[in-house]
N, C-alpha and C positions, 0 to 999 in steps of 0.2 A: 454231619458236614455243615460247613458254614456257607451261606450264600451271601457274598458281599455285593451290596447294591449301593456303592458309593464311590467317591473319588479317593485316590490315595494322596498322601501329602505331596509326593513328587509331582503328580498331575496338577494339583492346585497351585503349587509354587511355580511350576513352569508356565501355566496359563497366566498367572499374575505377572511373571517376568515378561512375557510377550506383550501383555497389555501396557506395562510400564514403558517398554521400548517403543511401542507405537505412539503412545502419548508423548514421550520425550522428543520424538522426532516431529510430531505434528504441531505441537503448540508453538515452537519458535517460528515455524514457517507461516502459520496462520497469523501470528502477531505481526510479522514483517509485512505480509500481504495487506493486513488491515491498516498499518501505518502508511504504506505506500498509496493505498486507495484513498485515504484521507488527504494525503498531500496532493495527489492529483486532483481530487475533488475541489480542494481549496484553490488550486491553481486555475482550474477551469472557471470556478465562480469568480475569481478575481479578474480573469481575462475577459469574461463577459461584462463585468462592471467596467473594465477599462475600455472595451469597445463600444458599449452602449451608452455610457454616461459621458462620453466625449472628454475623458481625461487626456492630458497631453504629457509627452515626455516619458521619463523613466520613473517608475514607482518601485521601491524595494521595501518589502515588509516580511518579517519573519524568515529571512534568508531566501525569499522568492522574489525574482526580479521580473517586472511586467514592463514590456517595451512596445510602444506603438511603432510599427514599421510601415513606411510608404504611405499609402492613402489612409484615410480615417477608418477604413473598415478592416485593416490588417493589424494583427498584434501577435506578439510572441511572449511566452512565459518560459523563464529559465530557472531551474532549481537544482539542488544537489539531492539525489535520492539517498536512501538509507545506507547504500554501499559507498557513498562518496562520489559517485559518477555524476557529472553535470548532464542534465536532461533539458531539452528544449522542445516545446510544442508551439506551433504557429497555427493560428486560425484566421479564417476570413469570414467577415460578417456577410450573410446572404443578402 
């Protein structure tokens, strides 16, 4: 009698297929999250520069608009995210 102590070809192929499906679903989501995180980080950095370095008016760079609103300690950042939606974040200097 044979004692098989291994995987069959079907088991190996099905495990590989599951791994490929998980990877194919995860990589685009991770890439999009990384891109949005970088865009938000750049926006916050620029907004802090806008608030702390006393720039005036509207500054637009790389598709991101930085606007000082009201007093010298208020500012807003407007940008289009990866899905094309316009986003706005306003901050107030403490």
